[in-house]
N, C-alpha and C positions, 0 to 999 in steps of 0.2 A: 302785802294788800292796802292800797291806798287807804287813808282816814276818810275820806268822803263815801268810798263804796262801803267801808265797814259801818260809818254811821248810819247810811241808808238800809243796809241790811238790818240792822240792829232795828231800827225803827219798824220797817217791813215787818219783822218778825214778830215784834212788839204787838203791831196792828193784828196779826195772824193770831195770836194766841192771847189769852186773859193772864193775870197776874201769875197764874202757875208757871212754872219752871219748865222747861223742855230741855231735853239731853239731846243734843245734836251729836253725831259721829261724823266722821272724814275718813275717804279713804283715797287713796291715790290710784287713779287708774291712766296709766298712759299719760297724756300730756295733760290729765284734768285732776282737779281736787274736787272730788264728789262729796257733798256734804249731805247728810240725810238725817230724817227724824220721822220715828212712827209714832203716833199719841194717838190717844182717846180723843173723839171730836167732841166729847163734851167739855173738853178745856177752850174750845172757841167760843168768843163771846157770840151771842146771838146776832149780833150786827153783821159781824165779820163770817160768820157760817152763811148769812144771806149773800151778803157782798160777793162771795166766792160762789156761791149756789153748792153749798155742802150741806149736809144732813147733820143735826147734831143728835146723838143717840149713844145709850150706854152700849150697845152691841156695835158702833161703827168706828172705824179708825180713820187717821189722816197720815197720809204718808206725802212728805214734804222733800224733794230733791233739788238741791241747787250744785249747779257744774260750773267750776271756776278754772280758768286756764291757769296751770301749777305756777308759770313763770311771773305771770303779770297780775292774776288774781282777778282779771277782769271776768264777768259773766259770759258763760256760752250757752249757746242754744243747740245741742247736738239732737235734740230730740231723746225721748225717753219712752220706754215700753216695758212691762212686765207683769209679774204674776205672782200671787201669795198662794202659799199649800198650805193648808190646816192639817193636826196631826193624824186626821182620818185619809190623807191622798187628796181631798176636794180642793180642784183649782180655782182661784179667782183671777179671772184677768183684769188687771189695772187698767183704768181708762183716766189717762193723765190730761190736765189741762196747763198749759203753759200762763203763767201770770208774768208781765212784764211790769215793774214800777219803777222808772226813773234807769238808774242804771242795773238795777237787780233783776233778775230775771230766775224763776224757779218753776217745777212742775208739781203738781197738786193731785192726788187720787185717794180714793175712799175705798175701803173694804170692811168687811163683815168679821166679826169674831165672837167666841162664846168667852164662857169663863173660865180662867187659869188656861188658856190655850196658847201656846207656842206658835208661833207662825213662821214659817222659811219665805223669804223674799228673793226673788229672783229678778234683778232690773238690767235691763239692756241699755246701755248709756251708747247715744250712736250707734255707728255699724259695727264697732269693733271691742266694745270693752262691758263686761259684765260684773255688777254689785251683785254679792250674795250676802246676807245675813238673816239672823233668826231673832225673833222678839217675841216675850210674854207678853199678855196682854190679861186683863181682869175687869170684870164687869165693874161699872160704878154708876152712880146717880149723877 
């Protein structure tokens, strides 16, 4: 990964989140390294939420997906779709918006959750790769 890309990504993520830390995860899918994080929208600074047209709420989360070429570590834009399923089997289709800032490009989507709920995410990256993960969410103020 180039130092410039890394610095720009850190700056973009710092702008996206307030002082709270976010746990990022990565999975290699075919030719891509897919970085993903799901977190409470209350972690967003109000100005950042407004900038990206995201709602801050104790019962809303944000999913951030960044796709990099695994060889060059350059941002890729293969398109991302997906859904999240709660423990009752209720499905929420995710509506992603693509954000490009300099060399960085990522996808953002919002979803709803209730207290102590483990959500199952299924994300289609491009036409051929699927990312699946589970994450627990808690209501907070």
